[in-house]
matplotlib code that plots the C-alpha trace (Angstrom):
import matplotlib.pyplot as plt

x = [-29.4, -28.3, -25.2, -24.1, -25.1, -23.1, -19.9, -19.8, -17.6, -18.3, -14.9, -15.1, -12.2, -13.4, -12.8, -9.7, -11.9, -13.4, -16.3, -17.2, -20.4, -21.5, -19.8, -16.3, -13.7, -10.1, -8.1, -6.4, -2.9, -2.1, -2.6, 0.1, 0.1, 1.2, 5.1, 4.9, 4.7, 2.7, -0.9, -3.7, -5.7, -7.8, -7.8, -4.3, -4.1, -3.5, -3.5, -4.2, -2.7, -5.5, -4.1, -6.1, -6.8, -6.3, -3.2, -2.0, -1.6, -1.3, -3.4, -3.1, -5.9, -5.8, -7.8, -8.3, -10.0, -11.9, -13.6, -16.6, -16.7, -16.5, -18.3, -21.1, -20.5, -20.9, -24.2]
y = [10.9, 13.9, 16.0, 15.5, 11.6, 10.7, 12.4, 9.9, 12.4, 15.6, 17.6, 19.9, 22.5, 23.9, 20.4, 19.2, 16.2, 14.3, 12.5, 9.6, 8.0, 5.9, 7.9, 6.7, 10.1, 10.4, 13.9, 16.5, 16.7, 18.8, 21.7, 22.4, 25.8, 26.4, 26.6, 23.7, 25.2, 24.5, 26.9, 26.9, 28.7, 26.2, 28.7, 28.8, 25.0, 23.1, 19.8, 18.3, 15.3, 12.8, 10.1, 7.1, 4.7, 2.2, 1.9, 5.9, 5.8, 9.2, 10.3, 13.3, 14.9, 17.8, 21.1, 21.3, 17.7, 18.1, 22.1, 20.6, 18.9, 22.0, 23.7, 21.5, 21.5, 24.8, 25.4]
z = [-6.4, -5.5, -6.5, -2.7, -2.4, -5.7, -3.9, -1.1, 1.1, 2.9, 3.0, 6.7, 6.6, 10.4, 12.0, 9.2, 8.6, 5.6, 6.4, 3.9, 3.3, 6.3, 8.8, 8.3, 8.4, 8.0, 9.4, 6.7, 8.4, 5.7, 2.6, 0.9, -1.4, -4.9, -3.4, -1.8, 1.3, 4.3, 4.4, 6.7, 4.1, 2.2, -0.4, -1.3, -0.9, -4.4, -2.0, 0.7, 2.5, 4.2, 6.8, 6.1, 9.1, 10.3, 8.7, 9.0, 4.7, 4.2, 0.8, -1.9, -3.4, -5.7, -5.1, -8.5, -8.6, -5.6, -6.4, -7.3, -4.5, -2.3, -3.7, -3.9, 0.4, 0.0, -0.8]

ax = plt.figure().add_subplot(projection="3d")
ax.plot(x, y, z, "-o")
ax.set_aspect("equal")
plt.show()
């Protein structure tokens, strides 16, 4: 099984979405930098906020936890 298949999702900073296995997607609603300020640059972001449908619950993901996933999607 490839690393990409194990991840279960792909982060797309161009469309500001996370696409999960099976086609389910959730929008990235904000990216927060180390100064707790909103940023548009994923390289500056320390965390991303994702709105999970259908309830609209906002989930925080730390970029440090996502680093392996982001590197795999760049290759």
